[in-house]
ZAMI-446433 format. One record per residue (C-alpha): residue number from 1; residue in one letter; y, x, z. Coordinates in Angstrom, 1 decimal, decimal comma. Layout:
<lumtis>
LUMTI   num   residu       c2       c1       c3
LUMTI   NUM        A        Y        X        Z
...
</lumtis>
This chain:
<lumtis>
LUMTI   num   residu       c2       c1       c3
LUMTI     1        M     13,0    -22,9    -27,9
LUMTI     2        N     12,4    -19,2    -28,0
LUMTI     3        R      9,2    -18,5    -26,1
LUMTI     4        L     10,6    -15,5    -24,3
LUMTI     5        L     13,6    -17,5    -23,2
LUMTI     6        V     11,3    -20,2    -21,8
LUMTI     7        L      9,5    -17,5    -19,8
LUMTI     8        L     12,8    -16,1    -18,5
LUMTI     9        L     14,0    -19,5    -17,4
LUMTI    10        T     10,7    -20,2    -15,7
LUMTI    11        A     10,9    -16,9    -13,8
LUMTI    12        T     14,5    -17,6    -12,7
LUMTI    13        L     13,5    -21,0    -11,3
LUMTI    14        A     10,6    -19,5     -9,5
LUMTI    15        L     12,7    -16,8     -7,9
LUMTI    16        S     15,4    -19,3     -6,9
LUMTI    17        G     13,0    -21,0     -4,5
LUMTI    18        C     12,6    -24,2     -6,5
LUMTI    19        F      8,9    -23,9     -6,2
LUMTI    20        G      9,1    -24,5     -2,4
LUMTI    21        Y     10,0    -22,0      0,3
LUMTI    22        P     10,2    -23,8      3,7
LUMTI    23        E     13,8    -24,5      4,8
LUMTI    24        G     15,2    -21,7      6,9
LUMTI    25        S     12,5    -19,2      5,7
LUMTI    26        A     12,9    -15,7      4,3
LUMTI    27        T     13,7    -16,3      0,7
LUMTI    28        P     14,7    -13,7     -2,0
LUMTI    29        G     18,1    -12,3     -1,2
LUMTI    30        S     18,3    -13,5      2,4
LUMTI    31        T     18,8    -11,0      5,2
LUMTI    32        V     15,9    -10,9      7,7
LUMTI    33        T     15,7     -9,5     11,2
LUMTI    34        A     12,2     -9,3     12,6
LUMTI    35        D     10,3     -7,8     15,6
LUMTI    36        V      7,5     -5,7     14,1
LUMTI    37        V      4,4     -4,2     15,5
LUMTI    38        A      2,2     -2,1     13,2
LUMTI    39        L     -1,4     -1,2     14,1
LUMTI    40        D     -4,0      0,9     12,3
LUMTI    41        A     -6,1     -1,9     10,7
LUMTI    42        E     -9,3      0,1     11,4
LUMTI    43        T     -8,9      1,5     14,9
LUMTI    44        G     -6,3     -0,9     16,4
LUMTI    45        E     -4,0      2,1     17,3
LUMTI    46        V     -0,4      1,0     17,7
LUMTI    47        L      1,7      2,8     15,1
LUMTI    48        V      5,1      1,2     15,4
LUMTI    49        W      6,4     -0,5     18,5
LUMTI    50        S      9,4     -0,3     20,9
LUMTI    51        L     10,6     -2,1     24,0
LUMTI    52        S     14,3     -1,8     24,8
LUMTI    53        S     14,8      2,0     24,5
LUMTI    54        A     11,2      2,9     25,2
LUMTI    55        T      8,4      3,8     22,8
LUMTI    56        L      4,7      4,1     23,4
LUMTI    57        D      5,1      7,7     24,6
LUMTI    58        G      7,9      6,9     27,1
LUMTI    59        S      8,6      4,8     30,1
LUMTI    60        V     10,9      1,9     30,8
LUMTI    61        A     12,8      0,9     33,9
LUMTI    62        A     11,4     -2,3     35,6
LUMTI    63        G     14,9     -3,8     35,7
LUMTI    64        A     15,4     -3,4     32,0
LUMTI    65        L     11,9     -4,8     31,4
LUMTI    66        A     12,7     -7,8     33,5
LUMTI    67        Q     15,8     -8,5     31,4
LUMTI    68        E     13,8     -8,1     28,2
LUMTI    69        F     11,1    -10,5     29,4
LUMTI    70        E     13,8    -13,0     30,4
LUMTI    71        R     15,5    -12,7     27,0
LUMTI    72        V     12,4    -13,3     25,0
LUMTI    73        L     10,2    -15,4     27,3
LUMTI    74        G     12,6    -17,2     29,6
LUMTI    75        D     10,7    -18,5     32,7
LUMTI    76        D      7,4    -18,3     30,9
LUMTI    77        V      6,4    -14,8     32,0
LUMTI    78        P      2,6    -14,6     32,3
LUMTI    79        A      1,3    -13,6     35,7
LUMTI    80        S     -0,4    -10,6     34,0
LUMTI    81        L      3,1     -9,2     33,3
LUMTI    82        E      4,7     -9,8     36,7
LUMTI    83        A      3,1     -6,6     38,1
LUMTI    84        F      5,4     -4,6     35,8
LUMTI    85        L      8,6     -6,0     37,3
LUMTI    86        D      8,5     -4,1     40,5
LUMTI    87        D     11,2     -1,4     41,1
LUMTI    88        G     10,8      1,9     39,4
LUMTI    89        L      9,6      3,2     36,0
LUMTI    90        V      6,6      1,9     34,3
LUMTI    91        S      4,6      3,3     31,4
LUMTI    92        A      5,6      1,8     28,1
LUMTI    93        A      2,0      2,2     26,8
LUMTI    94        D      0,7      0,1     29,8
LUMTI    95        V      3,3     -2,6     29,1
LUMTI    96        A      2,2     -2,6     25,4
LUMTI    97        A     -1,4     -3,1     26,4
LUMTI    98        A     -0,6     -5,9     28,7
LUMTI    99        L      1,6     -7,6     26,1
LUMTI   100        D     -1,2     -7,3     23,6
LUMTI   101        D     -3,7     -8,8     26,0
LUMTI   102        A     -1,3    -11,7     26,5
LUMTI   103        G     -0,8    -12,1     22,7
LUMTI   104        L      2,9    -11,3     22,9
LUMTI   105        L      3,1     -7,7     21,6
LUMTI   106        H      4,7     -8,8     18,3
LUMTI   107        R      7,5    -10,5     20,2
LUMTI   108        F      8,7     -7,2     21,5
LUMTI   109        G      8,2     -5,1     18,4
LUMTI   110        A     10,5     -2,6     16,8
LUMTI   111        P     13,5     -4,5     15,3
LUMTI   112        V     13,7     -4,2     11,5
LUMTI   113        T     16,4     -5,7      9,3
LUMTI   114        F     15,9     -5,9      5,5
LUMTI   115        V     16,7     -8,1      2,5
LUMTI   116        A     13,8    -10,3      1,5
LUMTI   117        G     12,6     -9,4     -2,0
LUMTI   118        G     14,3     -6,0     -1,7
LUMTI   119        Q     13,5     -2,7      0,0
LUMTI   120        S     12,3     -2,0      3,5
LUMTI   121        D     11,6      1,1      5,6
LUMTI   122        L      8,0     -0,4      6,0
LUMTI   123        G      7,4     -0,7      2,2
LUMTI   124        S      7,0     -3,4     -0,4
LUMTI   125        D      3,8     -4,8      1,1
LUMTI   126        F      5,7     -5,6      4,3
LUMTI   127        V      8,5     -7,3      2,4
LUMTI   128        A      6,0     -9,4      0,5
LUMTI   129        G      4,2    -10,4      3,6
LUMTI   130        V      7,3    -11,8      5,3
LUMTI   131        L      8,6    -13,6      2,3
LUMTI   132        G      8,5    -17,4      2,9
LUMTI   133        V      8,1    -17,1      6,7
LUMTI   134        P     10,5    -19,4      8,6
LUMTI   135        E     12,9    -18,2     11,2
LUMTI   136        G     11,3    -18,2     14,7
LUMTI   137        S      7,8    -18,0     13,3
LUMTI   138        D      5,0    -15,4     13,6
LUMTI   139        V      2,9    -13,9     10,8
LUMTI   140        T      0,1    -11,4     10,7
LUMTI   141        F     -1,1     -9,6      7,6
LUMTI   142        V     -2,7     -6,3      6,4
LUMTI   143        S     -1,2     -3,8      4,0
LUMTI   144        R     -3,8     -1,6      2,2
LUMTI   145        D     -2,3      1,9      2,0
LUMTI   146        D      1,0      0,7      0,4
LUMTI   147        P      1,7      3,1     -2,5
LUMTI   148        S      5,4      2,4     -2,3
LUMTI   149        L      5,5      4,5      0,9
LUMTI   150        S      3,5      7,4     -0,6
LUMTI   151        K      6,2      9,1     -2,8
LUMTI   152        S      6,5     12,5     -1,1
LUMTI   153        K      6,2     16,2     -1,5
LUMTI   154        T      4,0     18,7      0,3
LUMTI   155        V      4,9     22,0      2,0
LUMTI   156        T      2,6     24,7      3,4
LUMTI   157        T      2,8     27,2      6,2
LUMTI   158        P      0,4     29,9      7,3
LUMTI   159        S     -2,0     28,7     10,0
LUMTI   160        L     -2,3     32,2     11,7
LUMTI   161        L      0,5     32,5     14,2
LUMTI   162        G     -0,3     36,1     15,1
LUMTI   163        R     -2,3     38,7     16,9
LUMTI   164        S     -1,2     40,4     20,1
LUMTI   165        P     -2,8     42,8     22,6
LUMTI   166        A     -5,3     41,1     24,9
LUMTI   167        E     -4,3     43,3     27,8
LUMTI   168        G     -1,0     44,1     29,3
LUMTI   169        D      0,7     45,8     32,2
LUMTI   170        V      3,3     44,7     34,7
LUMTI   171        D      4,8     46,7     37,5
LUMTI   172        L      3,5     45,8     41,0
LUMTI   173        A      6,9     44,7     42,3
LUMTI   174        T      7,5     42,2     39,5
LUMTI   175        Y      4,0     40,8     40,0
LUMTI   176        E      4,4     40,3     43,7
LUMTI   177        A      7,8     38,7     43,2
LUMTI   178        Q      6,7     36,2     40,6
LUMTI   179        I      3,0     35,7     41,2
LUMTI   180        G      2,2     36,7     44,8
LUMTI   181        P      1,4     39,6     47,1
LUMTI   182        A     -1,7     41,8     47,2
LUMTI   183        P     -3,2     41,4     43,7
LUMTI   184        A     -6,9     42,2     43,4
LUMTI   185        V     -9,2     42,7     40,5
LUMTI   186        G    -10,6     39,3     39,4
LUMTI   187        D     -7,6     37,3     40,4
LUMTI   188        V     -6,7     34,7     37,8
LUMTI   189        F     -3,0     33,6     37,5
LUMTI   190        E     -0,9     31,4     35,3
LUMTI   191        F      0,7     33,7     32,7
LUMTI   192        N      2,7     30,9     31,1
LUMTI   193        I      2,3     27,2     30,4
LUMTI   194        I     -0,5     27,9     27,9
LUMTI   195        Y     -2,4     30,9     29,1
LUMTI   196        D     -4,0     32,2     32,2
LUMTI   197        A     -4,6     35,9     32,8
LUMTI   198        E     -7,0     37,9     34,9
LUMTI   199        V     -6,2     41,0     36,9
LUMTI   200        V     -8,5     43,8     35,6
LUMTI   201        A     -7,0     46,9     37,4
LUMTI   202        V     -4,5     47,6     40,1
LUMTI   203        T     -2,8     51,0     40,9
LUMTI   204        E      0,0     51,9     43,3
LUMTI   205        D      2,7     50,6     41,0
LUMTI   206        T      1,0     48,8     38,1
LUMTI   207        V     -1,1     45,6     37,6
LUMTI   208        T     -3,2     45,4     34,4
LUMTI   209        Y     -4,1     41,9     33,2
LUMTI   210        R     -6,2     40,5     30,4
LUMTI   211        F     -5,7     37,0     28,9
LUMTI   212        H     -8,3     34,7     30,3
LUMTI   213        I     -9,9     32,3     27,7
LUMTI   214        E    -12,4     29,7     28,9
LUMTI   215        G    -15,4     29,9     26,6
LUMTI   216        E    -15,3     31,2     23,0
LUMTI   217        R    -12,0     29,6     22,2
LUMTI   218        Q     -9,2     27,6     23,9
LUMTI   219        E     -7,7     24,5     22,3
LUMTI   220        D     -4,3     23,1     23,2
LUMTI   221        P     -2,4     20,3     21,6
LUMTI   222        A      0,5     21,3     19,4
LUMTI   223        D      1,9     17,8     18,7
LUMTI   224        V      5,3     19,1     17,8
LUMTI   225        V      3,8     20,4     14,5
LUMTI   226        G      0,9     17,9     14,2
LUMTI   227        A     -1,7     20,6     14,9
LUMTI   228        I     -4,0     22,1     17,5
LUMTI   229        L     -3,3     25,6     18,9
LUMTI   230        V     -6,5     27,6     18,9
LUMTI   231        S     -6,7     30,9     20,9
LUMTI   232        Y     -9,6     33,4     21,2
LUMTI   233        I    -10,2     37,0     22,1
LUMTI   234        E    -11,3     39,2     19,2
LUMTI   235        G    -11,9     42,8     20,4
LUMTI   236        D     -8,7     43,9     22,1
LUMTI   237        E     -6,6     41,2     20,5
LUMTI   238        L     -5,6     37,7     21,4
LUMTI   239        V     -5,7     35,6     18,2
LUMTI   240        R     -3,5     32,5     17,9
LUMTI   241        L     -3,8     30,1     15,0
LUMTI   242        L     -3,2     26,4     14,2
LUMTI   243        E     -5,8     23,9     13,0
LUMTI   244        P     -4,6     20,6     11,4
LUMTI   245        N     -4,7     17,4     13,3
LUMTI   246        V     -5,1     15,4     10,1
LUMTI   247        G     -3,0     12,2     10,0
LUMTI   248        A     -0,7     13,2     12,8
LUMTI   249        T      3,0     12,5     12,3
LUMTI   250        F      5,9     14,2     13,8
LUMTI   251        E      9,7     14,8     13,5
LUMTI   252        I     11,5     18,1     13,1
LUMTI   253        A     15,1     17,9     14,4
LUMTI   254        P     17,9     20,0     12,8
LUMTI   255        P     17,7     23,6     14,2
LUMTI   256        S     20,3     24,9     16,7
LUMTI   257        A     21,1     28,3     18,2
LUMTI   258        F     19,0     27,3     21,2
LUMTI   259        Q     16,1     25,6     19,4
LUMTI   260        P     15,1     27,1     16,1
LUMTI   261        S     12,9     25,0     13,7
LUMTI   262        P      9,2     25,5     14,4
LUMTI   263        L      7,3     27,2     11,6
LUMTI   264        G     10,4     27,3      9,5
LUMTI   265        L     10,1     23,6      8,6
LUMTI   266        E     13,2     21,8      7,5
LUMTI   267        A     14,4     18,8      9,5
LUMTI   268        G     12,6     15,6      8,6
LUMTI   269        S      9,5     13,5      9,0
LUMTI   270        Y      6,0     15,0      8,4
LUMTI   271        R      2,4     14,0      8,2
LUMTI   272        T     -0,4     16,5      8,6
LUMTI   273        V     -2,7     16,6      5,5
LUMTI   274        G     -5,1     19,4      6,1
LUMTI   275        M     -5,7     23,0      5,2
LUMTI   276        D     -5,7     24,6      1,8
LUMTI   277        E     -8,1     27,3      0,4
LUMTI   278        D     -5,7     30,0      1,5
LUMTI   279        D     -5,8     28,9      5,2
LUMTI   280        N     -2,4     27,4      5,0
LUMTI   281        L     -1,5     24,2      6,9
LUMTI   282        V     -0,5     21,4      4,4
LUMTI   283        Y      2,1     18,9      5,4
LUMTI   284        E      3,4     15,9      3,6
LUMTI   285        V      7,1     15,4      3,8
LUMTI   286        V      7,6     11,7      4,5
LUMTI   287        S     11,0     10,2      3,5
LUMTI   288        V     10,5      7,0      5,4
LUMTI   289        R     11,7      5,7      8,8
LUMTI   290        F      8,2      5,0     10,1
LUMTI   291        P      5,9      7,9      8,9
LUMTI   292        A      3,0      6,7     11,0
LUMTI   293        V      2,3      3,8      8,5
LUMTI   294        V      2,0      6,0      5,5
LUMTI   295        G     -1,4      6,6      3,9
LUMTI   296        R     -3,4      4,1      5,9
LUMTI   297        D     -4,3      0,4      6,1
LUMTI   298        V     -1,8     -1,3      8,5
LUMTI   299        E     -2,0     -4,6     10,3
LUMTI   300        Y      1,5     -6,0     10,8
LUMTI   301        R      2,3     -8,5     13,5
LUMTI   302        V      5,7     -9,9     12,9
LUMTI   303        H      8,1    -12,3     14,7
LUMTI   304        V     10,9    -13,4     12,4
LUMTI   305        V     14,0    -13,4     14,7
LUMTI   306        D     16,7    -14,4     12,2
LUMTI   307        V     17,1    -15,3      8,6
LUMTI   308        S     20,6    -15,3      7,0
LUMTI   309        A     20,8    -17,0      3,7
LUMTI   310        A     21,9    -15,0      0,7
LUMTI   311        P     25,6    -15,6     -0,2
LUMTI   312        E     26,1    -17,8     -3,2
LUMTI   313        A     27,5    -16,1     -6,2
LUMTI   314        E     31,0    -17,2     -7,1
LUMTI   315        M     31,2    -18,3    -10,8
LUMTI   316        E     34,6    -18,3    -12,5
LUMTI   317        G     35,4    -20,1    -15,7
LUMTI   318        A     33,2    -22,4    -17,8
LUMTI   319        Y     29,7    -21,1    -18,5
LUMTI   320        G     29,8    -22,4    -22,1
LUMTI   321        V     32,7    -20,2    -23,1
LUMTI   322        R     31,4    -17,0    -21,5
LUMTI   323        H     30,9    -14,0    -23,8
LUMTI   324        S     27,1    -14,5    -24,0
LUMTI   325        P     25,2    -13,2    -27,0
LUMTI   326        V     22,7    -16,1    -26,5
LUMTI   327        V     25,4    -18,7    -26,6
LUMTI   328        R     26,9    -17,0    -29,6
LUMTI   329        G     23,6    -17,3    -31,4
LUMTI   330        D     22,2    -13,8    -31,3
LUMTI   331        P     18,5    -14,3    -30,3
LUMTI   332        A     17,8    -10,6    -31,0
LUMTI   333        T     19,5     -9,7    -27,7
LUMTI   334        V     16,9    -11,8    -25,9
LUMTI   335        G     13,7    -11,2    -27,8
LUMTI   336        G     14,5     -8,0    -29,6
LUMTI   337        D     14,5     -4,3    -28,9
LUMTI   338        R     18,0     -4,2    -27,4
LUMTI   339        V     16,6     -5,8    -24,2
LUMTI   340        L     12,9     -5,0    -24,2
LUMTI   341        G     12,5     -1,6    -25,7
LUMTI   342        G     15,6      0,2    -26,8
LUMTI   343        G     18,4      1,1    -26,5
LUMTI   344        H      8,2     32,9      2,0
LUMTI   345        D      8,1     35,5      4,1
LUMTI   346        H      6,2     35,5      7,5
LUMTI   347        D      9,2     34,6      9,6
LUMTI   348        D     10,1     31,6      7,5
LUMTI   349        H      6,8     30,0      7,0
LUMTI   350        A      7,3     26,7      5,2
LUMTI   351        H      6,9     26,7      1,4
LUMTI   352        D      7,8     23,8     -0,9
LUMTI   353        D      5,3     23,4     -3,6
LUMTI   354        G      8,1     22,3     -5,9
LUMTI   355        H      6,6     19,0     -7,0
LUMTI   356        D      7,1     15,4     -6,1
LUMTI   357        H      3,9     13,5     -5,7
LUMTI   358        D      3,8      9,8     -6,6
LUMTI   359        H      0,4      8,6     -5,4
LUMTI   360        D     -1,0      5,6     -7,2
LUMTI   361        H     -3,9      4,6     -5,0
LUMTI   362        G     -5,0      1,6     -6,9
LUMTI   363        H     -5,6     -0,5     -3,9
LUMTI   364        D     -5,6     -4,3     -3,7
LUMTI   365        H     -2,6     -5,4     -1,5
LUMTI   366        G     -3,8     -8,8     -0,7
LUMTI   367        H     -2,3    -10,4      2,4
LUMTI   368        G     -4,0    -12,8      4,7
LUMTI   369        H     -1,2    -14,7      6,5
LUMTI   370        S     -1,7    -16,4      9,8
LUMTI   371        H      1,3    -18,3     10,9
</lumtis>
């Protein structure tokens, strides 16, 4: 028999499950629903997790939490979790920590549905790690910087937000209406949610203030753009710029008349890469559902909730009379070439570099399964 044909037949048998996937497990072509928790393999930081409608940066109503516990755990709710079932809102991050301590975090993970052996929002390593896992079972494995998630492009935006006068004036009536009566030199007041200001002069009708920066520079989180807002006084100017929070991920929603897009970035998912030689912030545009797992080693804790077998293909007619070049004695179509070989300006900051980057990291993607 043609050697290549033997190899093709062997591969077909292997893919069909004839070499032993457990009954009811995730086999190629089956639809799998799983609860997934993704953690940074080095630091243990939780990257992907959800409970009901809450994520790590939100809260969840105790009533909804009780329903979720009952659905998943029945009457076997550990005493360490009972404290979260009182009335009111509870921190989702605290619930996650308690679930992790109880070894149950993966049972309340973000639900993900995918076709085994196909594509997933969590990458090819994730799909391979779940292959062969039976319905109702748990599995833990590590993905080493999965290159299938790293196809992206980068954009840049200037890090300098601007310079403005360090001092300003406000009429006395406005000051007293909004800040308080009887301003005096040396008074420090809240100018806005970011800056304080200090009164440096007062006349009969005017208050002069100067932005008040603690120390040489003030740092404030700018999570909405994956950066740190740095402010400092230089001469008579307040300087504001962004420094990269490398590895931070964030989402930009479509702009509206009431909320323009920050930094001129288009709607989408981003990961902060760093700063280039021209002092521009560099962002990676991530076209995946879970950008936090891109570009790092990730530990997945998975509970396979449901496995639906792949539908059997319907075959019509007799195989022996099909219009098959192999049956008709044309071996070239199997072993020959016909199969194998032939055949911006300052107001609109963000700039696309015009290139797609397909990163091939060359990492080993071995999985250590623990069922």
